[in-house]
N, C-alpha and C positions, 0 to 999 in steps of 0.2 A: 747216461752221460752226466758229466759234472755240471752243477748249477753255475751259471755265469751271472755276476752282478754287474749291472751297467748303470751309471748315473747319466741323467739327461737334464738339459736346461735350454731355455729360449730367452732371447733378449731382443729389445726393440728400442731404437733411439727416437724418442718423440712419441711413439705409440698412439696412433699409427705413424710409421716411418720405416727407415731401413732396418731390417731384421736379421737375426742370426740364430742358428741352432747348433747344439753340440751334444755328443755323447762320449763317455770315456769309461773304460774298465779299469778298476784299481790295479796298478802295476802292469797294465796291458795297453791294448789298442785305444785309439781315439779317432774322432772325425768331427768336422764342423762344416757348415754351409751357410749361405746367405740368400736373402730375398730383398729386392729393392724397396718394396712397399708391403708392409705387413703389420702385425700386432704381436704383443707378447704371447697371447694365447695361441695364435697360429704357429708361432715359433716353438712353443712348448709341445704342440701336437706333432710338428715336423720332427722334432728331436726324438720323441718316443717312437714314431713310425720308422725313422731311419735306424734307430737302435734295434727295433724288432726285426727289420729286414736283414740287418747285418749279423745277427746272432741266432742261428738255429739251435734247437735243443732247449733244455730248461733254462729259464731266464728270470731274474729278479730285476725289475726296473725301479730305480730310486729317483724320485722327482720332487722338487719343491713346489710343484703346481697342484693345488687341491682341485683345480678345474679338471685336470687330467686324472689324477689318482682317484678322486671321488666318483668319477664316471664309472670306473670298474669296480671299486670296492663297495659302492652304494648302488651299483647296477642301474645307473640312469639310462643306459643304452636300451634296457628292456622296454621302458615306456616310449622312448623315441621310436624304436622299431615297431612297436605295437600301434602307435599313433601316426604311422606314415611320416616319421621324422618331423613331427610337430610337438612343441612343448605344451605345458599345461595352459598357456595362454592362447593356444591354437595357432601360434605363429611358427614359421619354419625354424628349426634348430640352427643356431648360429654356427658357422664354420663346418657345416655338414659335408662340404666338399673334401675336408680333411678327416672328419670323424668317420665317415662311411668306410673308406678304405682301411683306416686304422682298426676299426672295430671288426670289419670282415677278416682282416689278417689275424686279429687276436682270437676270433672264434675258432679258427683252424688250429690254434695252439693253446686254448684256454686252460687246459689241464697242465700246461708247462710254464705259463707266464704269470707272474704275480707282480703286484705293485706295492710300493712303500713310499710314504711321504716323509720328507725331511724338511725341516724349517730352513728357509734360505737365509744366507748371511749369518749363520749361527755358529760358525767355526768348523763345520764339517769339511775336511780337506778335499774330498772328491767333489762335493757340491761347489766348492770354490773353484776347482779346476774347470768344470763344465761351464760355470758362470763366466769365467774369464775367456774361455774359448768362444762361447756364444757371443759375448760382448765384442770380442775382437772381430769375429766374422761380420757382425752388424756394422761396426765402424769402418772396416776395410772393404766390406762387400766382397769378400772372398773367403773360402774355407780351406781347410787343410786336413790331412789324415796321416796316420802312421801306426805301425805295429807296436810301438813302444810308448810309454807315457810322454806327453808333450813337454817341451822345454820352452823357455822364453815366453811365458804367458804374459798377456797384456793386463791392463787394469781391470778390476772387477766392475760389474754394473753397480749403480748406486742403489743401496737398500731403500725400500719404501719406508716412509715415515711411520713411526709407531710410538705412542706414549708422548707425543709432542703436544704443545698447546695450539690454540686456534691460529695464532700468528704464524707458527711454523708451517702448518699445513696450508694456510692461505698463501704463504710465500711459495710453497711447493706447487700448489695449484696454478699460481700465476706464471709459473715457468712452463706449464703444459702448452705445447703449440696448438694453435687454432683459435677461432673466434668463439669464446666460451660463453654459453648461455645457461644460466642457472634455472632449474625447474623447481618451483615451490607451489605448495597448495595444501588443502585440508586433508584429513583422514577420511575413511569411507563413510562414517555416519553423515557427513555433510555432502556426500556424493552419491546418494541413493542407496547406500548399503555396501556390504562387503563383496557382493558378486561383481566380478569384473565385466559382466555382460549386462548389467542393469542399464536402463535407458540413459540415466545421467552420465554414467561412466563411459558409455558408448559415445555420447555426444562430446564429452570432454576429450576423449582420445582422438576423435575425428578433428576437433578444433586444434588440438595440439599438433596433430599430423600436418594439417594445412599450414599452421604457423611455421613449423620447422621446414616444410617444403619451400615456403616463401623465403625464409631466412637463408636456406641453402643456395637459392638463386642469387642472393646478394652477397653472401659470405660462403663461398664454396668449401671453406675449411671449418664450418661451424661444428662445434662440439658441445653436447649437452652435459651439464653437471647435475647429477641427481643423487639424492641420498637413498633412493630405493625404498623409502618408507611406504607403508600401506597408504593407498589413496592416490593423490595427484602425482606423487613422485614416481610410483610404478607406472601409472598411465603415461607419464612423460617418456619413460624408457621404452614402453611399447610403441608410442608414437614415433620415437626416434628410429626404431627398427622399421616401421612402416614407411617412414620418409627417407630411409637409407642414410641416416645421419648417425655417426658414432656417438656413444655416450660413455661418460666416465662415472663409475659408481664411487661416491664419496661417503664412506660409512663412519658413523660416530664411534662404533665399537663392533667387534666381531660377534657373530651368532645372534643377532637381534631376533632372528626368525624362530629361535628354538622353542618359544612358548606359543607359537601360532599353530592353527590346525594344519594337518598334513597337506591338504590341497594348496593352502596358502604358502606353505613352505616350499612346495614344488614350484609354484609360480615364481617365488623369489629366487630360488636356485637357478631357474632358467634365465631370468633376467640378469643375475649376477654373472652367469656363464657367458652371456652375450655382450657384456661390457667390454669396451676397448681396453680398459684398465680398471683397477680397483685401488683406491687409497683409503686408509683407515686411520682415524684420529688417535685411537688408543688400542693397544693390543689386548687389554683386559676388559671383559664384560663388567658393567657397573654392578655394585653390590646392593643397590636399592633403586626404587622408582625415581626418587629425587635425583640420584646420581645419573640415571639414564637421561633425565630431562636436561640436566646441566650439560652432559656430553652432546646431546642433540642440538642444544642452542649454540655451543661452540662450533659444531660442524656447520650449522646454518650461517653463522657469521663468517666462517671461512669461505663458504660459497659466495656470499654477498661481496666479499672483498676481492674475489678472483674473477668475477663475472664481467664480461663486456656487455651483456644483455641479460634480460630475465623474462621468463614466462611464468606468470603467477595466476593460478586458479584461485579466484577470490570473489565472493559475493558482496564485499564491502562491510561485512559484520564481524569477521574474525579479527580481534584486536592484535593478536600476535603477528598475523600476516600483514595487517595494516602498518605495523611498525616497520616491517621489512620493506614494504612498498615505499614508505616515506624515505627510508635510508637510500633505497635504490634510485628513487626519483631525484634525490639530491646529487647523487654521484653520476648516474648515467640517465639523465631525464629523457633523452630521445630514444632509449632502447629498452624501455620497460613496457611489456604488453600484459594487460589484464584480461583474463579469460573467465567469463561468467559461467558458473555451473548451471544456470537456469536457462 
């Protein structure tokens, strides 16, 4: 049988919010659909699953979602299945209600189905088609389909920021719906070591979970902003999962984990996959340690400027965190909570 290439995409207004998915074959059929309450990642998964079901035989799926493509090309699913659908942090894999049937369907055709990543908003004509179809479905909350290429496409989704300054990303973060709480804190040496299960890390994770559960009762739309750095920022993401609170990963630059040990990279990838959305300050990794520090500080200031509240893991001695606490207490004095690591 002839190989079919199909492009897929997902969109979400607000993320979480009204979602839409779409697939399209170059010069051929297309389809889209909607979901009233979803996330970008869930819509990306729906798009791939719908494309897989609609096209028997050899298939190449082209997606701009590394979350989806890397699962198959880097074989994340093997560890998920081996560990009873738990990630490296021993927490349930996010979106497994969609991942399980998708991976089961792929297993039946793994010798026929391949995945390819394409950069979103990069000028690829078919990526633009499915982007517009998915965005239209999310906005109108209705899908469409046809045996021919779609016509009268709506507006595209807004590209995520890249290469912008802290002011730009702060403005972008400030437009994200929800009651935004920034999570800040020290790296592992100040938290009992690099093991996520050492007594100090366990204590901090529990206290963050309790704090987020309390905030959710006051602010049902609470959203955690975390840089996903080693230490308190990753503990905050895990606490958000435990408290059933969505979190937004705000990265200073891509692939920060590439120099970390393999287990630490796997934990990071799991947390990144579980994020409601990912925003990146710069598309290019820094060329030096100094540049990395500058990028991280810009990201931190963007978080401070966009937050309605803050959870800061701090023992009172870290000068850098102390400066952040001082700024936060000037701007939002009633919504800054200090969590002691002792």
